C-alpha positions as CSV (number, residue, x, y, z in Angstrom):
1,X,18.0,-11.2,20.5
2,X,19.9,-13.2,17.8
3,X,22.4,-11.0,16.0
4,X,21.7,-10.7,12.3
5,X,24.4,-9.4,10.0
6,X,22.3,-8.0,7.2
7,X,23.1,-4.8,5.3
8,X,19.9,-3.4,3.6
9,X,20.5,-2.5,-0.1
10,X,19.8,1.0,-1.3
11,X,18.4,1.9,2.1
12,X,18.6,5.7,1.9
13,X,17.0,5.7,-1.5
14,X,14.2,3.5,-0.3
15,X,13.5,5.7,2.7
16,X,13.5,8.8,0.5
17,X,11.3,7.2,-2.2
18,X,8.7,5.9,0.2
19,X,8.7,9.1,2.3
20,X,8.3,7.0,5.4
21,X,7.7,9.5,8.3
22,X,4.3,8.9,10.0
23,X,3.3,6.2,7.4
24,X,1.9,2.7,7.7
25,X,4.2,0.6,5.6
26,X,4.3,-3.0,4.3
27,X,7.7,-4.7,4.0
28,X,7.0,-7.7,1.7
29,X,10.5,-9.2,2.2
30,X,11.5,-8.7,5.9
31,X,14.6,-10.9,5.7
32,X,17.0,-9.7,8.3
33,X,15.0,-6.7,9.1
34,X,17.4,-4.1,7.8
35,X,14.9,-2.0,5.8
36,X,12.1,-2.4,8.4
37,X,14.4,-1.2,11.2
38,X,15.5,1.8,9.1
39,X,11.9,2.7,8.3
40,X,11.0,2.7,12.0
41,X,14.2,4.7,12.9
42,X,13.2,7.2,10.3
43,X,9.7,7.8,11.8
44,X,7.4,5.3,10.2
45,X,4.3,4.8,12.4
46,X,4.3,1.0,11.9
47,X,5.5,-1.7,9.6
48,X,3.8,-4.9,8.6
49,X,6.7,-7.3,8.1
50,X,6.0,-10.2,5.8
51,X,8.2,-13.2,5.1
52,X,7.6,-16.8,4.1
53,X,10.9,-17.8,5.7
54,X,10.2,-19.0,9.3
55,X,13.7,-17.9,10.4
56,X,13.0,-14.3,9.2
57,X,9.5,-14.4,10.8
58,X,11.0,-15.3,14.2
59,X,13.5,-12.5,13.9
60,X,10.6,-10.1,13.2
61,X,8.8,-11.3,16.3
62,X,11.9,-10.6,18.4
63,X,12.3,-7.2,16.8
64,X,8.7,-6.3,17.6
65,X,9.5,-6.2,21.3
66,X,12.4,-3.8,20.7
67,X,10.1,-1.4,18.8
68,X,7.1,-1.5,21.2
69,X,5.1,-3.6,18.7
70,X,5.4,-1.0,15.9
71,X,6.4,-4.1,13.8
72,X,3.6,-6.6,13.1
73,X,5.2,-9.8,11.9
74,X,3.4,-11.9,9.3
75,X,4.4,-15.3,8.1
76,X,3.2,-16.0,4.5
77,X,3.8,-15.6,0.8
78,X,3.3,-12.5,-1.5
79,X,0.2,-14.1,-2.9
80,X,-1.4,-14.3,0.5
81,X,-0.8,-10.8,1.8
82,X,-4.2,-9.2,1.0
83,X,-6.0,-11.9,3.0
84,X,-3.5,-11.9,5.8
85,X,-3.8,-8.1,6.2
86,X,-7.6,-8.3,6.0
87,X,-7.6,-10.8,8.9
88,X,-5.9,-8.0,10.9
89,X,-8.4,-5.4,9.8
90,X,-6.0,-3.6,7.4
91,X,-7.4,-2.6,4.0
92,X,-4.9,0.0,2.9
93,X,-1.2,1.0,3.5
94,X,0.8,4.1,2.6
95,X,3.8,2.3,1.1
96,X,5.1,-1.1,0.0
97,X,8.6,-2.4,-0.4
98,X,9.9,-5.5,-2.2
99,X,13.5,-6.4,-1.8
100,X,13.8,-9.4,-4.1
101,X,17.3,-10.5,-3.2
102,X,18.1,-13.3,-0.9
103,X,18.8,-12.3,2.7
104,X,22.2,-12.7,4.3
105,X,20.7,-15.3,6.6
106,X,19.7,-17.5,3.6
107,X,23.0,-17.0,1.7
108,X,25.3,-17.4,4.7
109,X,23.7,-20.4,6.2
110,X,25.1,-23.5,4.5
111,X,22.2,-25.6,5.9
112,X,19.7,-23.6,3.7
113,X,21.4,-24.8,0.5
114,X,21.2,-21.5,-1.4
115,X,24.9,-20.9,-1.9
116,X,27.2,-22.9,-4.2
117,X,30.2,-21.6,-2.2
118,X,29.2,-23.4,1.0
119,X,28.7,-27.1,1.4
120,X,25.2,-27.9,2.5
121,X,22.1,-30.0,1.6
122,X,20.3,-29.3,-1.7
123,X,17.4,-27.4,-0.2
124,X,16.8,-23.8,-1.4
125,X,13.3,-23.6,0.0
126,X,12.4,-20.1,1.3
127,X,9.5,-21.6,3.3
128,X,11.0,-24.5,5.2
129,X,7.5,-26.1,5.4
130,X,7.2,-26.5,1.6
131,X,7.5,-30.1,0.3
132,X,9.9,-30.2,-2.6
133,X,13.5,-29.0,-2.3
134,X,16.3,-28.7,-4.8
135,X,17.2,-32.3,-4.0
136,X,14.1,-33.6,-5.6
137,X,14.4,-31.3,-8.6
138,X,18.0,-32.0,-9.3
139,X,17.6,-35.8,-9.0
140,X,14.2,-36.4,-10.5
141,X,13.5,-33.7,-13.2
142,X,13.3,-35.0,-16.8
143,X,16.2,-33.5,-18.9
144,X,14.0,-31.5,-21.3
145,X,12.1,-29.8,-18.5
146,X,15.4,-29.2,-16.6
147,X,16.9,-27.5,-19.7
148,X,13.8,-25.3,-20.2
149,X,14.1,-24.1,-16.6
150,X,17.8,-23.2,-17.0
151,X,17.1,-21.3,-20.2
152,X,14.0,-19.5,-19.0
153,X,14.8,-18.8,-15.4
154,X,18.6,-18.9,-15.5
155,X,19.1,-17.4,-19.0
156,X,21.8,-20.1,-19.2
157,X,23.3,-20.5,-22.7
158,X,25.1,-23.7,-21.7
159,X,21.9,-25.4,-20.5
160,X,22.4,-28.5,-22.6
161,X,25.9,-29.2,-21.4
162,X,25.0,-28.6,-17.8
163,X,21.9,-30.8,-17.9
164,X,23.8,-33.6,-19.6
165,X,26.5,-33.5,-16.9
166,X,23.9,-33.5,-14.1
167,X,22.0,-36.4,-15.6
168,X,25.2,-38.4,-16.1
169,X,26.2,-37.8,-12.5
170,X,22.8,-38.7,-11.0
171,X,22.7,-42.0,-12.9
172,X,25.8,-43.1,-10.9
173,X,24.6,-41.7,-7.5
174,X,22.2,-39.2,-6.2
175,X,23.4,-35.6,-6.0
176,X,23.0,-34.5,-2.4
177,X,25.0,-31.3,-1.7
178,X,25.5,-27.8,-3.0
179,X,29.2,-28.2,-3.6
180,X,28.7,-31.5,-5.4
181,X,26.3,-29.9,-7.8
182,X,28.5,-26.8,-8.3
183,X,31.5,-29.0,-9.1
184,X,29.5,-31.0,-11.6
185,X,28.5,-27.8,-13.4
186,X,32.0,-26.3,-13.2
187,X,33.5,-29.4,-14.8
188,X,30.9,-29.2,-17.6
189,X,31.3,-25.5,-18.1
190,X,34.6,-24.2,-16.8
191,X,35.1,-20.5,-16.0
192,X,37.6,-20.3,-18.9
193,X,37.5,-22.0,-22.3
194,X,33.9,-22.9,-23.3
195,X,32.0,-19.8,-24.5
196,X,34.9,-17.6,-23.4
197,X,35.7,-16.3,-19.9
198,X,32.8,-16.1,-17.4
199,X,32.5,-13.2,-15.0
200,X,30.4,-15.2,-12.7
201,X,30.8,-18.7,-11.3
202,X,29.5,-21.3,-13.8
203,X,26.9,-22.6,-11.3
204,X,25.3,-19.1,-10.7
205,X,22.6,-19.3,-13.2
206,X,21.7,-22.9,-12.5
207,X,21.3,-22.2,-8.8
208,X,19.2,-19.1,-9.7
209,X,16.9,-21.2,-11.9
210,X,16.4,-23.9,-9.4
211,X,15.6,-21.4,-6.6
212,X,13.1,-19.6,-8.8
213,X,11.3,-22.8,-9.7
214,X,11.3,-24.3,-6.2
215,X,9.8,-21.1,-4.7
216,X,7.7,-20.1,-7.7
217,X,9.4,-16.7,-7.5
218,X,8.1,-15.2,-10.7
219,X,4.5,-16.3,-10.1
220,X,4.7,-15.0,-6.5
221,X,6.1,-11.7,-7.7
222,X,3.4,-11.1,-10.2
223,X,0.7,-11.9,-7.6
224,X,2.5,-9.8,-5.0
225,X,2.6,-6.8,-7.2
226,X,-1.1,-7.0,-8.0
227,X,-2.0,-7.4,-4.3
228,X,0.3,-4.5,-3.4
229,X,-1.4,-2.3,-5.9
230,X,-4.8,-3.1,-4.4
231,X,-3.5,-2.4,-0.9
232,X,-2.0,1.0,-1.7
233,X,-3.9,4.1,-0.7
234,X,-4.2,6.8,-3.3
235,X,-0.8,8.5,-3.4
236,X,0.8,5.5,-1.8
237,X,4.2,4.4,-3.1
238,X,5.5,1.1,-4.3
239,X,9.3,0.4,-4.2
240,X,10.8,-2.7,-5.7
241,X,14.5,-3.7,-5.6
242,X,15.3,-6.4,-8.2
243,X,18.5,-8.3,-8.8
244,X,18.2,-9.9,-12.3
245,X,16.6,-9.1,-15.6
246,X,13.7,-11.5,-15.2
247,X,12.5,-9.7,-12.0
248,X,13.2,-6.2,-13.4
249,X,11.3,-6.9,-16.6
250,X,8.2,-8.0,-14.7
251,X,8.4,-4.8,-12.5
252,X,8.8,-2.5,-15.4
253,X,5.9,-3.9,-17.3
254,X,3.7,-3.8,-14.2
255,X,4.5,-0.2,-13.5
256,X,3.7,0.8,-17.0
257,X,0.3,-0.9,-16.7
258,X,0.7,-3.6,-19.2
259,X,-0.9,-6.8,-17.9
260,X,0.3,-10.2,-18.8
261,X,-2.8,-10.9,-20.9
262,X,-2.1,-8.0,-23.3
263,X,1.6,-8.8,-23.6
264,X,0.8,-12.2,-25.2
265,X,0.3,-12.2,-29.0
266,X,0.3,-8.4,-29.5
267,X,2.9,-6.1,-31.1
268,X,4.4,-3.1,-29.5
269,X,2.6,-0.8,-31.9
270,X,-0.7,-2.3,-31.1
271,X,0.1,-1.9,-27.4
272,X,0.9,1.7,-27.8
273,X,-2.4,2.2,-29.7
274,X,-4.3,0.6,-26.9
275,X,-2.7,2.9,-24.3
276,X,-3.3,6.0,-26.4
277,X,-7.0,5.1,-27.0
278,X,-7.4,4.3,-23.3
279,X,-6.2,7.8,-22.4
280,X,-8.6,9.4,-24.9
281,X,-11.5,7.1,-23.7
282,X,-12.6,6.6,-27.2
283,X,-12.9,2.8,-27.4
284,X,-14.0,0.0,-25.0
285,X,-11.5,-2.5,-26.5
286,X,-9.1,-3.2,-29.3
287,X,-8.7,-6.7,-30.6
288,X,-10.6,-8.0,-27.6
289,X,-8.2,-6.3,-25.1
290,X,-10.2,-4.3,-22.6
291,X,-9.1,-0.7,-22.4
292,X,-9.3,-0.7,-18.6
293,X,-6.5,-3.3,-18.5
294,X,-4.2,-0.8,-20.2
295,X,-4.9,2.4,-18.2
296,X,-1.8,3.7,-16.4
297,X,-2.1,2.7,-12.7
298,X,1.1,4.4,-11.5
299,X,3.1,7.5,-11.8
300,X,6.6,6.3,-12.3
301,X,8.9,8.4,-10.1
302,X,12.2,7.2,-11.6
303,X,12.3,6.6,-15.4
304,X,15.6,4.7,-15.0
305,X,16.3,2.4,-12.2
306,X,18.3,3.6,-9.2
307,X,21.5,1.7,-8.6
308,X,24.1,1.5,-5.8
309,X,26.9,4.0,-5.6
310,X,30.5,2.9,-5.8
311,X,30.8,3.5,-2.1
312,X,27.8,1.2,-1.3
313,X,29.1,-1.5,-3.6
314,X,32.5,-1.3,-1.8
315,X,30.8,-1.8,1.6
316,X,28.2,-4.3,0.4
317,X,29.2,-6.1,-2.8
318,X,25.7,-7.7,-3.0
319,X,24.3,-4.3,-4.0
320,X,26.2,-4.4,-7.3
321,X,23.3,-5.8,-9.3
322,X,20.4,-4.1,-7.4
323,X,17.9,-2.0,-9.3
324,X,15.3,0.1,-7.5
325,X,12.1,1.3,-9.2
326,X,9.5,3.5,-7.4
327,X,6.0,4.4,-8.5
328,X,3.1,6.2,-7.0
329,X,-0.5,4.9,-7.0
330,X,-2.8,7.3,-9.0
C-alpha cells in the first residue's frame, strides 16, 4: 500500500466528540485517511469515506482491504452524498466529520498546484476530472471579477495591486506555474513595506481565493452541511474542522439554525425575534420568514471552537489555524 504521510488534525478531540465506538460514521473528507483510520482503531463499526479527489479515493480503496471492508470508499462531492449513500441503501448515519483543510497529499505534491512554495502547474482542482483549473482562471478572468474573488474569498486587502500585477504579467506571456504566480504577487505586495509586515506569505490569500472558486468550496460546504443534517440519526453528531474565517462563519450560522435566506436583508434583532417566536410557537412567520426555517436544529456541544494544543501545533504546524465545532442533532 502507498505510504501516506498525513497527520490528522485534532484527532483525539474528534474521536471524543463523535463518540465513535460501535457507530456508523461518515467521513466527508477522507484525504489521507488519518481520521478514518483513527475512528476504526477506536471501535467504529464502519466508516463511509467520501472524497472528490481521485488520489484520496484510491487510497481509501487500498485501506478498505486492511480493515476487512469496514471502510466503504465513495468518490464524489459533498453535494452528492445523500444520493451516493442512498444508492448503497444507507439512509442514516450516527456521526459525520468534515475536515476542511487540504490534505498533505494535495499540499506536498507539486503537480497538484496547491502550494506556492513548490513549483508546479497552475491546477488546484480537488477533482482532477473537473474542467477548469487555476491556469484558466489566472490567465482569462476579467480584472474586476478577479478582484472581487480576492476580496470575498481571500479577504485580501491588497486585491487591486495584486490583480494589476497579474494582468500586466499575463499580457506579456501566460502565467503557467505556481512559483511564477507567487513571485508576481510577492513583487506587487512584498512581505515588508506595503501595509506593514505580513505574518503570512503575500500569495497565501490569492491562492486560497483561487482554490475556493475553482472547487466551489463555499457552495459545496453549504450543500454538504445540509445533506449531513438530513443523514444524521436523532442524537447523531456533526463535527466540522475549519481553517479560515469564511468556513467557520458558515459552520457557526448553520449550527445555530440560521439559514442563508434569513440572513439576507434582516437585522440581528429581527433574527432574535424570529427565534424567540419560533420557540414559543406563537407565529407562522415574521416578515415572510417561515418560523420552521429558524427552529434550532442542533444542540451545540462546544460554545467556543476547540483549537489545537501547543504540543499538537509543535508536532503538526498545519493545526495552528484549525477550529473544531461539534453539534448534536435534536
